C-alpha positions, 0 to 999 in steps of 0.5 A, spaced: 319 882 112 323 881 118 330 880 117 335 876 122 340 881 124 344 877 129 345 871 133 349 869 139 349 863 143 354 859 147 355 851 145 352 848 151 353 841 148 360 842 147 361 844 155 357 838 157 361 833 152 367 836 156 363 834 162 361 841 165 354 839 167 354 843 174 358 849 175 360 847 182 362 840 181 370 838 182 370 836 175 367 842 172 372 846 176 378 842 174 375 843 166 375 851 168 382 851 170 385 847 165 384 852 159 380 848 155 374 853 155 374 859 150 373 866 153 366 866 152 365 859 155 369 861 161 365 868 162 358 863 161 361 858 166 363 864 171 356 867 171 352 860 171 355 858 177 355 865 181 352 864 188 350 872 188 345 871 182 338 868 183 335 864 178 329 866 174 325 861 170 320 863 164 315 859 160 316 858 152 312 864 149 313 869 154 315 876 154 321 878 158 322 885 156 318 890 152 321 895 148 321 902 152 320 898 159 324 901 165 330 896 166 331 894 173 334 888 172 339 885 167 338 877 165 344 872 164 341 866 160 343 860 162 339 855 158 333 856 152 332 860 146 329 867 145 328 872 140 329 880 141 325 884 136 325 891 134 322 894 128 323 889 123 330 886 126 330 880 129 336 877 133 336 870 136 339 869 143 341 863 147 345 861 153 351 866 154 346 872 152 346 878 157 339 882 156 339 889 158 345 890 162 348 896 158 342 899 158 340 898 165 347 901 167 346 907 162 339 909 165 336 907 158 330 903 157 329 896 154 331 897 146 327 891 144 322 886 145 325 880 148 320 873 148 322 866 150 321 861 144 323 855 149 323 855 156 328 859 159 333 859 165 336 866 167 340 869 172 338 875 175 343 881 175 340 886 180 342 893 177 341 897 184 346 893 187 351 894 181 349 901 181 351 901 189 358 898 187 360 902 181 362 908 185 366 904 190 371 901 184 377 904 182 377 909 177 380 905 172 375 899 172 369 905 172 372 907 166 373 900 163 365 899 164 363 906 161 367 905 155 364 898 154 357 900 155 358 906 150 361 901 145 355 896 146 350 901 145 354 905 140 354 912 144 358 917 144 357 919 151 353 916 156 347 920 159 349 925 165 349 922 172 350 915 170 356 911 171 
């Protein structure tokens, strides 16, 4: 029997109710600056509107990652719903979820199979660009990234030669 182990989703309806419908509109920018948004909503808003990230769309019932796949890009989910499956564990994912960023930064393969339930819009985070930026960051920021990746993946140490 499969077992729901986790669920994550930003309440997009709450953002729409506040008037956030386009991350670059003046009204949305005012709401962002107002302090009305939670930290997760602010992060969602920032990534959603980031002009450096391209967009990908997936139809319902499409596989995005297969467990064990090499990770070249990570995805930030803007809209839609997905399931992440590993063995008998199932996670429900929605807007605000980030797929395979920590694994990609750590040089690891996809830990789960991720399948869309509904049509999904995502922003693409190309890991080769991140890999080129990280060595140029101040040491304190690199250490924060290393610690966050280790914590996210429940690792004591990262593989040699990454981050």
